N, C-alpha and C positions, 0 to 999 in steps of 0.2 A: 137518485131518491130512493128508489126501491132496492139500491145497492146498499145504501146506508141502513135501510129498515132491516135488511138482510143480516148485516154485520152485528147491528144491535141486538137481534133476535139470537145470534150466535154468541154474544157477550153474555145475555141472560142466561141461556142454557149452560154455559161454562160456568158462571156464578152459582147456579143451581146445583150443579154436580159437584162443586168444591163444597158447598155449604152441607148437602147431603153426606158428603164422605167424611166431614170433620163435625158431625153433629155431636152434641153432649146431651142428647135425651137418651138417657140409659135405661128408660122405662121399659123397654121391649127385652133387655137382658136381665132385667130384675128378677122375673120368675126363675129365671136358670140357678140363681143362688139360692133362692128359696126351695126350689126343686132339690138342690144339692142337700140342704138341711132336712127336708121330709125324708129323702132316701137313708140319710144317716139316722134320723129318728126311726124309721122303720127297722132299720139295722140293728138298733140299740135295744128295740122290743124283742127281736128274735134272739139276740144275745142273752137277754134276761130269761126268756123262756128256755134256753139251752142251760142255764144255771139252775133253773128251777127243776127241769127234769134230773139234771146230776144231783141235786141236792135230795130229791124225793125218790126218784128211780133208781138212781146208781149210774156211776159213770160209763159204763160199758152198754148203755142203753143205746138201741139205735136212734132214738129221737136226739140224743144228745149230739150225735155225730151228723145228723141230718140238719138240726138247727146251726151247729158249728159251721158247717159247709155253708149253709144259707146264707149266715151272716157277711161272708166275703161275697158270695155270688149276688147277693141282693146289691152290694155296692158297686161291683164292676160292671155288672149289667145293667144297673140303673144309670150309672155315669155314662156308658155307651149310648144307652137310648136317648138320654138327655142331650148329649153332646150332639147327635145326629139329627134330633128334632129341632134344636135351636140353630143348628149350621143351616138348615133348610129355610127356617124363619128368618133369621139375619141377613141371610144372602138376598133377600128381596128389597131389605132396607138400603142396601149398598152403603152401609156405615162401616167405615174401616177401623175405628176405634173399638166399637162392639164386635165386629168380627175378631179383631186381633185380641181382645180379652178372651173372648169364648175359645180361640185355639190355645191361648196359653193354659187356661183352666182345663180344657180337656185333655192336654197332654200330660199335665201334671198329675190331675185326678186319675185318669185311666192308666198311666205309665207308672205311677207310684204304686198302685195296687197289683199290677203286672208284676213288678218287682218284689212286692211283699209276699205274693203267693210262691214266687221261685226261691225268695230268700228262705221262706219256712220249709220249704220241701228240701232244701240243701242243708238245714241245721241237723246234725246228728242227734240221734235219741240219747238220753241220758240226764241226769240231774246234778251234774257238778256245776262249780262255780264258773268255769268258762262258757258252758251251754246255757246257763241262766243269764250270763252278760249278753251272749248272743240274742236271746229272746227278747231281753230287756232293749236292747239296740233297735229291736224291729219297728218300735214307735217313731224313730228318726227318719225312716224311710217314708212314713206317712206325714209328719209335721213339717219337715223342711222344705218340701216342694209346696206345700200350702203356704207357709210364710215367704216364700219367694215370690209365689203367685199374688199374695195379699199386697206385697210391696209393689210389683209391677202394676197391679190394679191401681192403687194410690197414685202412681207416677203417671200411668196413662190417661187416668179421669181427672187428674190436677186436684184431687180431694186430699187435702193435707189430713183430716181426721182420720181418713183410713191409714194413711203411713204413720202416722203418730201411735194409733191403736194397735197397729202392727208391731211398732218397735217397742212398745210397752209390753205386749204380750211375749215378744221375743226374748226379752230379758227376764220376765217371770218365769216362761218355760225353761229358761237355762238353769235359774234359780232352782225350780222344782226339780229338774232332771239330775242337777248335781247333788241334791239334798237326799236323794234316793229314799224319800219318805213313801210309805205305803198307807193304803186304806182298804176296808172290807168292800167287797164288791159281789154283786149276785147273791145277796144273803136271803132271797125270798124263798123260803121253804127250807132253810138250812144255814150252814156255816158260810157258804159261797166260798170265795178265794179272796187273795189279797192282789191288789194291782198298784203300780205306782200313781202318785197323784199326778204327775205330769201326764200319764196316759189319761187319766181321767179328764185333765183339762183339754185334751185334743178332742175328746167327745162332746165336751160343752162348746168348743170353737165350732166343730163341725156340724153342730145341729143348731144351735141358738146364734152362733156367730155368723153363719151363712144366712139364715132367715133375716137377722138384724141387718146384713149387708143388702140383701135384696130388697128390703122395705126402706132402707136408707137411700137406694137409688130411685124407688118408684116414688116415695113421699118427696124427695128432692126435685124430681121433674115435675111432680104436680104443684107444689108449693112456689119454687123459684122459676119454673119456666124458662130456665136455663139450657135451652134446646140447642144453641148454635154455639160453636166456638168463636165467639166475638172478642175475646178478652184481648187478645194481640192487638186487635184494632182499636179498641177504646183505649189501650196502654199508649199507642202511638198518637192518638189524638189527645 
């Protein structure tokens, strides 16, 4: 009798472990995406301050260089801090899906900006067509990893809406990138500059898109209560 009770308790413990590892409660990782959006929002403000100083004080101002470097430092340092914080936080939950998502996003967010900084330092100085093309292709190092990470997020979480929205944006971005259309940017206090519309769309995705993704996971967990991956069992039944 005692042996049967012991076996039953072992089975319950095993079931509990499986459930914890396959939880679909993504409310704990939702703040990570909101944090990514906030980091990019702060970086966007710093970028506008850089253009404001350039328009009012001059291109050679030390403030322009400080804000210019700060734009990239805020992102890469912010991503590292965010990744380390949520790595420790999610490790306690023992949720493999959320941990897997965090690793994917951490690798692509941090890795892409390491490559971007390296890429910018390797581009030679000048203003000919080849160098302009190299600078324009820089945005691909940022957006392509994000698109891939979004697709992986949709697949891992089994959320078709994320996959569909990512596919639609991928097509839209390709159209915008190939069109080579430009728009005024950083015009506070002066003429500013011109950036590609595709580059501006990346800023929108990284700020508002990331916040929306975080809210989607948080609200979804609250409204639907789909905390456990029981779809496969219900389908078999």
